[in-house]
N, C-alpha and C positions, 0 to 999 in steps of 0.2 A: 368716491375718493375722500376719504377723512385725513385729516392731519396725523391721527393716530395710525392710519395703514401706511401712511409715508415715512413716519418715523419707524415703524416696525420693519419695513422694507429697507430703510438706511441701515437699521441695526443688524438684519440679517445680512446685508450687503458687506457690511464690515467684519462680520464673523465668518461668513461662508466664502466670501470673495465673489468676482463678476461671473465665473463660470457657473451657470445654473446648473450644470449636470452633475455638480459636486453637493448641490443642497439636499438636504433632507426631503423626504417626498412630502410630508405636511406642510412644510414652508414653501416648496416649489409650486403648488397649487394656488395658494394665495398669492405669490409673486406672480404667477403668470397671468392671473385675472386683474390684477393691479397694472402690470405692464400693458395690457390688451386696452385699459380705459384712461391711464393717466399719462400724460406727457412729461409731467414731473419725473415719474419713476423712469420714464425710458431714459430721460437725460441723465439722472443719476447713475443708472446702469451704463451708459456710453462714457460718463465720466470716469468711472470705476475701470471700466475696460482700458480706456486709454493710460489710466495711471498704472494698471498692471503690467500694460505693455511696456511703459517705460521704465518700470523697475525690472523687469525681466531682460533689458537690454544689458550687455556687458559695460562694465565701468570703462570710461575714456582712458586713454593712455596718458599717464601723467609722470612718467620718468622724466623726461626733459624739464618739467615744471619743478619737480624734486630735486634735480641737479642744480637748477638756478637758485632755488631757495636755499640749498646747502651752501654754495658759493659764496652766496650773499651774506649768509651767517657767519662763514669763516672770515671773509673780509672785514665784516663788522666787529668780529672778535677780536682780531688783529689790531684794527684801529683802536679798541678800546683798551687793548693791552698796551698799546704804544703812547697812549695818553693818561696811563696810571702812574702816580708820583710814588716811589717808594716810601713807605713807612716803615721805620724801625719800631715795631711793637714791643718786641721782647723786653727791652729794658725797662718800658714803661709798665708792661704788665708784672715784671718782676717786681719792681719797687711797689705797686698797687697790692700785690699779693703780700709781700711782707708786712707792709703798713696794716693791712685787714688783720694778718695773723697775729701781730703784736698787739692791735686793740682787742683781738678776742682774748688773748692771754692776759692781759691788763684787765678786763671786764670780770673775767674768772677770778683773778686773784682779788680783786676789790669785792667781789660778791661773796667769796669764802672767807675772807678775812673779817667782813662787816665793817670796813672802813665807812661806807656810806650806809646810812638806814634806809629803810622804805618809807618815802614820805606819806603813804597811804595807811601805814599801820599806826596802832596805838603805842608803840614802843616808842617812838620820838615824840617829844613835847610833854614829858611827864608831869611838867609843873603847871599845865593848864587843865583845869577841871572841864567838865562836860557843859555846865552854865556859860563859862567863857567863851567857849568854842562855839556854842550855839547862839551868843550874843555876836561873835564876829560874824557868823553867817547870816544873822537875821538882820544886822547892821546897827544894832543898839549901840549907843556910846556910854560906856561906864566910866570914862575919865571925868565928866562934868557932874 
């Protein structure tokens, strides 16, 4: 029995299930030989049979548990609603919306009329030549 054989048997068990009658003939022969010689393989098969049996059982009755959960949720929801402080959001939202709309209209007006020039463009500050701007950037002092 090699680890590779155990790995292959485990893989086949996962693929074909614990019912060996459902296995393909070529894999069944290898599995039968391994089961005859390996206690590990027999334990793996027993575990798979036990798990398959548990999975085949019907699910437990949970209607009483479901009813208790729903009742607790309803009671908790009512308690939350009882503790909520009423908040009149409509006047605040209306004022905020009107302020936002007014700032948008003002921004469009200022941009369209050109009241404020773009600080990154060359259109503003035509009295400065390139060397003066370069000197300001580098930090040279031309006043002294």
